[in-house]
C-alpha distance (Angstrom), angle and dihedral (degrees) to the residues before:
residue distance angle dihedral
M1 . . .
Q2 3.85 . .
G3 3.84 92.1 .
S4 3.83 93.8 50.5
C5 3.77 91.6 44.5
Q6 3.88 88.1 54.3
F7 3.78 89.9 49.5
F8 3.76 92.7 54.1
Q9 3.81 90.4 47.4
V10 3.75 91.1 52.6
I11 3.73 94.1 51.0
G12 3.81 89.7 49.4
S13 3.85 103.7 -106.2
L14 3.80 112.6 176.3
Q15 3.89 87.4 -144.2
P16 3.83 106.8 30.3
Y17 3.82 96.8 165.0
Q18 3.80 93.6 49.1
D19 3.78 91.5 45.5
A20 3.77 90.0 49.2
Q21 3.82 90.4 52.2
V22 3.83 91.9 50.3
L23 3.84 93.2 48.6
T24 3.86 91.6 45.4
G25 3.81 91.6 49.3
L26 3.79 91.2 48.6
I27 3.80 92.0 49.9
R28 3.83 91.7 48.0
R29 3.82 89.5 50.7
M30 3.76 91.9 50.8
E31 3.89 91.1 48.7
Y32 3.80 90.1 50.6
Q33 3.82 93.6 48.4
G34 3.78 88.9 48.5
L35 3.80 90.3 53.6
L36 3.79 91.3 48.6
H37 3.79 97.7 46.7
G38 3.81 103.8 26.2
P39 3.83 121.9 -137.5
Q40 3.78 112.2 -27.8
R41 3.88 122.1 166.3
Q42 3.84 93.6 -143.4
A43 3.82 91.6 51.1
G44 3.70 91.2 48.5
D45 3.79 91.8 53.3
E46 3.82 91.9 47.3
M47 3.74 90.4 49.4
L48 3.83 92.2 51.0
D49 3.86 89.2 50.2
I50 3.83 90.9 51.2
L51 3.85 92.2 48.4
T52 3.81 92.2 45.3
R53 3.88 89.2 50.1
Q54 3.68 92.2 49.4
L55 3.79 94.2 50.4
R56 3.76 92.2 47.1
L57 3.75 90.0 53.2
V58 3.77 91.7 51.2
L59 3.78 93.2 44.9
G60 3.86 93.0 43.4
T61 3.83 91.8 -128.3
P62 3.78 117.7 152.0
Q63 3.81 121.8 -110.4
P64 3.77 114.4 -107.3
L65 3.71 115.5 -111.8
R66 3.71 116.8 -103.2
G67 3.78 115.6 -136.4
């Protein structure tokens, strides 16, 4: 948790500890689902989309437009 909290401090998060908790919880959930369901390409893509969305929300960067 300390490393992710430092990461959020470096990027200028207003609430680095809370953001680190959210990110850590998200990663743990993804790990757990991976253990339950095993490797699945579709699940991996979905998890990447969720992780990307969470980081964009924290960083305040806009979502890319979908064509």
